[in-house]
N, C-alpha and C positions, 0 to 999 in steps of 0.2 A: 504494499500500499504506499509506504513512505517513498519508495523509489518512483512509483508511478505518479504520485502526486507531485514529486519534485520535478519530474520531466514536464508535467503539465504546467507548473508554475514557471519554469524556465522558459517554456514556449510563450507563455503570456508576457513575461517580462521582455523577451526578445522582440516579440511583435509590438509591444508598447514602445520599445526603443526605436524600432524601424518607423513607427508612426510619429516620431518626434518632429519630422519635417512635414508631416501631412497637414498640419494646421495651416502653415503658410501656403502649401500647394492648393488646399481646398479653398482658401480665401482668394487666391489668384484665379483659380478656375471659376469661382463664383462671380467675380468681377467681370470675367470675360465671357461667360456662357449663360448667365442667369436669364437673359432676355430670349434666348433660343428656346426655352422650355415652352413658351406660349405657342410656338410653331409646331410642336410635336403633336401628333394625333393622340387622342385620349383612348386608352384601353378601358372601356366601361365595365369590364368584368372585375377589375381589381381595385382593392383599397389597401393601402399600406397603413399599418397601425402600430403605434408604440406609446410607451409611457416614460415618465421620468419623475424624479424627486429631487429636493434641494441639493444633496451632496453631488449630484451629477449635472447641475444646471450650468456649471462652468464650461463644459464642452458640449452641451446639448445643441447649441446653434450650429456647431460644426457638423454634428451628425445629421441634423435636419438639412443642411446644405447639401450633403452627399446624397440624401434621398431626393431632394428637388433636382439634382443634376443628373439623375438616372436617364439612360437612353430610352427607357420606356416610361411613359407618363400615365400614372393610374388615375382612376376616377377621383381619388382623394388621398391626401396624406394626413392622417389624423393623429394628434397628440392628446392623449388622455391624461389629465391632471386632477389629483384630488383637490377638493374645494379649499382645504386649508393651506394648500401649497400654491394656489394660483397667484396670490398677491406677491409671491417671491420670484416669479418668473422674470428673468432679466430682460432688458429692453431689446437685446439683440435677438432674442427668441420671439418676442411679440412682433418685432419688425418683419419677421418672415411670414406673417399672416397675409400680407399683401402680395406675397409671391406664391401662395398656395398652401401654406400650412393651416390646418383647421384645428384650433385648440378647443377641446371640449372638457367640461367638468364632469367627474364621475365619483362614485363611491370609492373610498380608499381601500382597494383590494391588493395593495402592494404590487408585486410583479404581474399579477393577473390582470391588471388594468390594461395591459397592451392587447388583450383579446376578448375578455368577457364582455365589456360594454359594446365592443364592435359587433359581436355576434347578434345582438339585438338591434343595433343601429343599421347594420348592413346585412340582412339575412340572405340576400340573393347574390351577394358578391363573394368572390374569392378574397380571403383576407390574408395579407402577407405581413407577418409580425416582424418587427425589427427591434434591436436593443439600442439604448441610448448612448452606449459607450464605444460604438464600433465605427471604423472608417470604411464606409461601404463604397466599393469600387463602381465605376460608371455602369457596367453591365450586369451588376448584381441582380437586379430585378429581371432583366431580360433572360438571364440564365435560368431563372425559375420558370418564368412564363413560357419559355420555348418548350418546356416539357409538360406544360399543363394541359391535361385532357379532362374536360368537364365530366365526361362519362366514366372516368376511372376513379374508384374509391381509394385515392392515394393522397398522402401528405407529402409534399416535396420540401426538401431542405438542402442547405449547403454543407452543414456540418452534423455528424451523427456519431453515436456510439452503437455498439452491438451488445444487446443484453445477452448475458451467458446464464444458463440454467444448471442446476445441479441434477443429479440422477432422478430425482422425484419431480422435476419440472418446476421447481421453485427458483426464482432469480437469485443468483449469487450476489454477494456484496458488490456495491457500485464500483469499488476499486478493482474488482476482478473482471469487469466488462472489457470489451475491446474498444478502447477510446479512439476517437477521431478516425473512424474507419473510412477507407476510401472505396468500399464496395458500392457499385452503382445499381445492383439488382434489387428489386423490391423484396422485402422479407418481413415476417412478423416480428423478428427480433431487432429490427432497425429502430433506433431510438433518436429522434430529432432533438438537437440542442439549440436553444433559442438564439445564441449569439450570432450564428450564421444567417439567420432569417429563415422563416418557415412559411410555406404556402398552405393554407387550409381552404379547400374548395367548400362551397356552401353545402351544408347538410352532412359533412364528412364526420362530424363528431356526434357522439351519443347525446340524446336529449338531456341526460343528467349533467351535462357539462356545466350548466349554469345553476346547479344546486350549490349555492354559496356556502351553506352551513356544512354540507358534506365535504365540500372542497377544502374549506379551512380546517375542518376537523382532521382530515386524513393527510393533507398536503399543504400546510400553512405557508411554506416557502418553496414548495417544489412544483411550480407551474408546468415545467416540462414533463414531469412524472404524471401529473393529472391529465394533461392533454394527450399524452401517449396512451394512457388507459382508455380515455374517452374515445379515441380513434379506434383502438383495437376492439373495444366493446361494440362498436358500430360496424365492424367488419373491414375497416380500412387498414392499410399498411403504409409504411414509410418508405420513401425512396430518395436517395441522395442524387442530386444532379451534378453534371460536370460544371466546375466553377472556373471562370476565366480570371479570378482574382483570389486573394486569400484574406481571411479575417484578421484584422489588426485593431488595436485599441488605442484610444487617445492617451497620451502621456498623462499619468496621474489619475486616470479614470478608475483604475483597479484598486485604489485605496479604499473605496466603498463598493465591495463586490459581493453579491449574494452567494456566488459559487464557493467562495472561501468558507463561509459559514456552513454551507451544506456539505462540503467535502471534508473539511478539517474536523468538524464536529460530528461526522457520520449522520447528519440529519437526512441525507438522501436515503440511507439504509432504513431508517425508522419510517420514513414516508412510503418507501416502496413496500415495506412489510405491512403497513396499514392498508395500502391499496390492495395488496394480495389477499389480506384477511377479509376485506370488504367485498372484493369483486372476483377473487381468483386471478389466474393468469389466462387471459383470453386466447383461444386457439384460432 
């Protein structure tokens, strides 16, 4: 476990260091290309959805710019903010509303805010979730959309792990899964991770996905775990797409990172166990 976690941490630090020049490059591209967005055709099937909170507000505008500079223009780019945090949004984030960012207030469901309110607001759209700390490359959304088939019960992602089971079919500890798998074939054991971005077609998740009481009881900080089970319970599977870029993080953004809490404190294992106890492991 320690060695695997160390490699994961080193990878994040390395990519964070690589992203040290990305802020300047993103702002340069923004000044040069922001007006071209209006000329892109809109893909009315898609909504990009994300959330944030005050510890991440310092780099939030940069992430939003990378989403607005995508080579595919979605129907909307929605930023969900808890009511008590709205007043703390910086001016550089609010200024992006005139360029296409739709800021909406919602219940404070922590990381779940990036998808749960969007499911009700956009029931007929494919929702692509993004994280607020990632440097998204220009064709990030196109890579996902190019593989989207509305008739296929698939969740598409850029980054995934593979669940490993013991002899009785129970998930092994999270540290023993195959992390950051490059497998491109659809599989019931593919587990999408949110940092790379995930495309959820309309209706792909079980109807229980919006049961907030059950969600917070079983997976209070494990939204990826909850959404994986809800997809599997509905007969859907996960597939990784070919990525034309790599996931990197803004410098300093990992100082407040939920994954550290979930991995270091084994919170993922307790939440996976709670889901298995409640729902079994879907075949």
